[in-house]
N, C-alpha and C positions, 0 to 999 in steps of 0.2 A: 378531533385531530385527524390528520391524513396519514394513513399507514400504507406501506408496501410490505407484503408478505411473500417471500420466496418459498417455494415448496408449499404453496397455498392449498393444493388439492390433496395433500397427504393427510394422514390421520390427525396429527397435532395441528398442522397448518389450517385445515378446514374447520376444526373446532374453534381455533383462535379467530379466524376470519369471521365466522358466523357470529360469535359472541361480540366482537367489536362492532359488527354491523348492527346487531340488535341494540347496542348501546348508543347508536346514532353516529358513529364515526364513519369517515369515508375510507373505504378499504379497497385497495388494489391487490390482486393476486397474480403471481407468476408461477408457472409450473410447466415442465416439459412433458408431463403425463407419462413418463416412463413407468411410474407406479401409481401416480395420483389418479383420483376419480373426481372429475369436475362436477358431476352431479351431486356431490356432497356439499357443494357451496350454495348458499342462498343467492337469490337473484340480486340482492343489494350489493354483493361483492363483484367488483369489476374485474373479471378474470381475463388474463392474456396467456396464451400458450407460447412458451419460449424457453430458451436456455439461459441460465444464470450467468453464463460467460458472454452473452451477447450484449456488449456494452452500448451500442446505439439504441437497442431496445430498452436497456436499463436507463439511459439518459432520458428517454421519453417518460417512462413509468415513474421516475424519481422526482419529476417536477412537482414542487409544492408539498413534498412529503416531509412530515415532521419526524417520523421514526420508521426504521426498517426492522422487521423481524426476519432474520435469516435462518430458514429451516431447510432450504433446498440441499439435499445430500443423498448419497447412496448409504443405506443403513444396515445392510445384512452382514453380520460379522463373518459368517461362514463363507459368503460370497467373496468377501474382501480377501480371504486367504488365497483364492484362485485368481482374482483380478485386482491386485494392489495398484497397478498403474491407473486403472479406471477410477478407483477410489481417490487416488491422489489428484487426478485431473478434475474431478467434480467437486470433491469436498474441500480441497485446498485451492486449486486453480479457480474454481467458481467463487470462492470467498474473496480471493484477491481481486478478481474482476469486479465484484460488487463493491468492494471498498474503494477501488479506483473510480468507479462511476459515481459513488457518493461524494468523493472528493471533488470530482469535476462539476457536479451539480450543486454542491454545497449543503447536502443533508447533514444534520447535526447529531443524529443519534442512531445507534444500531444495537439490537439485542440479538446475540448469537445463541442459538439453541444447540448446546453441546451435549455430552453424554457422560453418565457416570462410568461408562466403560473405560474412560481414560485412566482410571485409578489402577486397574489391574488387581493383582493380589496384594492385599495390605494386611499386615498382622493385626493391627488395631482396628476394631469396628465399634461404632460407626466411623466412617471416614470423614474428616473435615477437609476444607479446601487448602489447608497449608501442607498436607502431606505430598511427598514426591510421587507424581504419576508413574505408573509402570504398565503402559499399554501392552496388551497381549495380542493384538491383531492389527492388520493394516487399517481397518476401520477406526479403531481407537487412536492409532497414530495420526490418521488424517484429521480427526476431530481435535486432537491436541494441537496439531500444527495450525489448524484454522484459528484456534483460540489465540495462539501467539501472534499470528498475522493480524487479527482483528485489533488486539490491544496495542501492538507495535505501530501499525499504520494509523490507528486512531490517535495515538499520542503524537505521531509525527505531523498529522494533518488537522488536528483539532476536532476530531469526531468523538463524541461521547460514546462510550462502549460499556456494555454489560454482557456477561457470559453466564448462561444458566446451564448447569450440568444436570440434565434431567435423567432420573433413574428409570426404572421399568414402568413406563406409562401403559395403561390399558383402558378399555372402555368401549362403548358402542361405536361401530364403524371402523375398528382397527382392522387393517388389511390382513388378509390370509393368503399370502402367496403360495404357489404350488410347492415350493421348497423352502425350508428354513423359516416356517411360520412362527410367530411369537407364541409364547407358552400359554397364556391365558385363553386367547380365542381358540387355540388348538384344543385345549382341554374341554372348553365349553362345547365346541362343535361335536367332539367325540361323545361327551357325556349325554347330550340331548338326543343323540342317535342310539344311545344304549351301548356304546362301544367301550373298548378297553382304553385306559389312559396309559400312554407310554412315557416313562420317565427315564431319561438318560443318566446313568449312574445310580447311586443309592438313594437319591432324593434328599440328601441332607445338605446339598448346596443351597445357599441362601441368596435372596435378592430383596430389593426394596421396591414394592409395587405401589404405584400411585395412580389414582383415578384421574381420568383425563380432565374433568372440570376443575380439579385442584391445580393441575399443571397450567391450565388456561388462566386461572386467577393469578398465579405467580407471574406468568408472562405479561399479562396486562399491567400488573403493578410495576414491572421493570421498566415500562415505557416512560413513566413519570416520576419514579422514586428518586429522591435527592441523594446525593453523596454515594452513588454506586459506580461512578466512572472508573473503568479499569478493574472492576470487581469480578471475581469468579464466585458463583453462588450455587450451592447444591439445591436441587428441587426434588424432594422425595417425600415419603411418608414418615421417615424416621423409624420405621418398624422393620425388623429383620425377620423374614419369613422363609421357611424351607420350601422347596419345590414339592416335597411330600405333603406338607400342610396345605398347599394350594390345591393339589389333586384331591385330597380328602374333603376340603371345603366344597369343591366343585361337585363331587359326587353327592354330598349331602344336600346341597341347594337344588340340584336337578332331580333328586330322587333316584339316581342311577345306582343300581346295586352291582354294577360291573366291577372288575378288578383293576388294580394298578399294576402294570407290568414294568419291572425294572430291567434295563438293558445295560450292557457295558457302555461306559461313557465315551462318546466320540466327538465331543465338541471342544471349542477353544475357550470355554467359559472359566471364570474364576470360582473358587470354592465358597467365598463369602463376599457379600457386598451389601452395605447398608449406609444410608446417607445421614450424616450429622446435619441437621437443618437449622441449627441455632443462628447461623448468619442470615438465612432467609427470613427467620422470625424477626431478627433485629433490623435488617435493611429493607425488607419488603412487607413487614407486618404479616407474614405468611404462616398460616397454620392449616394443615390439611383438615378437611371436613368429613372425609369418607374413610371408614375402615375398609379393610379388604373384603369383609363379608358384605358390607353395604355396597361397595363398588361392584362386586360380582353379581349381586342381586339386581342392581340397576342395569348392568350390562345385559343380563338375561331378559329383563323386562323391555328394554329399549332397542335391542338389536334384533330385527326380524329373522336373521339367520339362525338364531338360537331358540326359536319357537319349536317346542317338541310336538 
């Protein structure tokens, strides 16, 4: 098949692009490199630097494409609190531009990579796709708005759509920005250096951590799975894990005898979040293959930044 991946130089985008290329597909990648790393892409991926709102460029890249994976987005929750306008412009405006270009060229299918963050605080865990979202940040609002645009425009113009709400993905190559870095690579970097692990809050807040190759398998399945048009599907491990448990596992796996430091909570995160993945199992035949312990060990082994 012929694929276009927006956000192809990002963590999930590059992992997806490389796997599709290994399987013999024709893969085009688009990324503005605001955070992406093009060196993460294999040579077989035909990469173009550009903006997802550049419709003339999209018209060219979309020629003969069977399916688009839309991952281009700004993704830092804390940053979105400061710059909601920018998050709306990229995550919502860029999505609409892409859908218009797909209509113009006649591309028949799009898979939007959304986020479990759209759920916000939910009393019942794990959360399934039927609950009412309660986004807590401009980032989450922008991803939810993108979902509505994709499904609404897809229905109006006959474009097949699937939306994957990916929970806390991690694994080798995950970006470590100077500020607001993701939890797991931050912990691993500190642990291999013999440092203290800093936990915001009491560490009892929970998340659903899913290894990157499991996410990629789900994304690839969504390109050809039947009867998923207009569907919203959770992609997670289905396991609820506290931040404290993650910190303890990281210390154990790295052999670090350092301490865990708990500080007053200062983020916009929710107290609990775990995915009900029964719909993914039914619609995508998806079952995660990696436990958190396995995934952490693989990340330590395969990411050169974490060599002690």
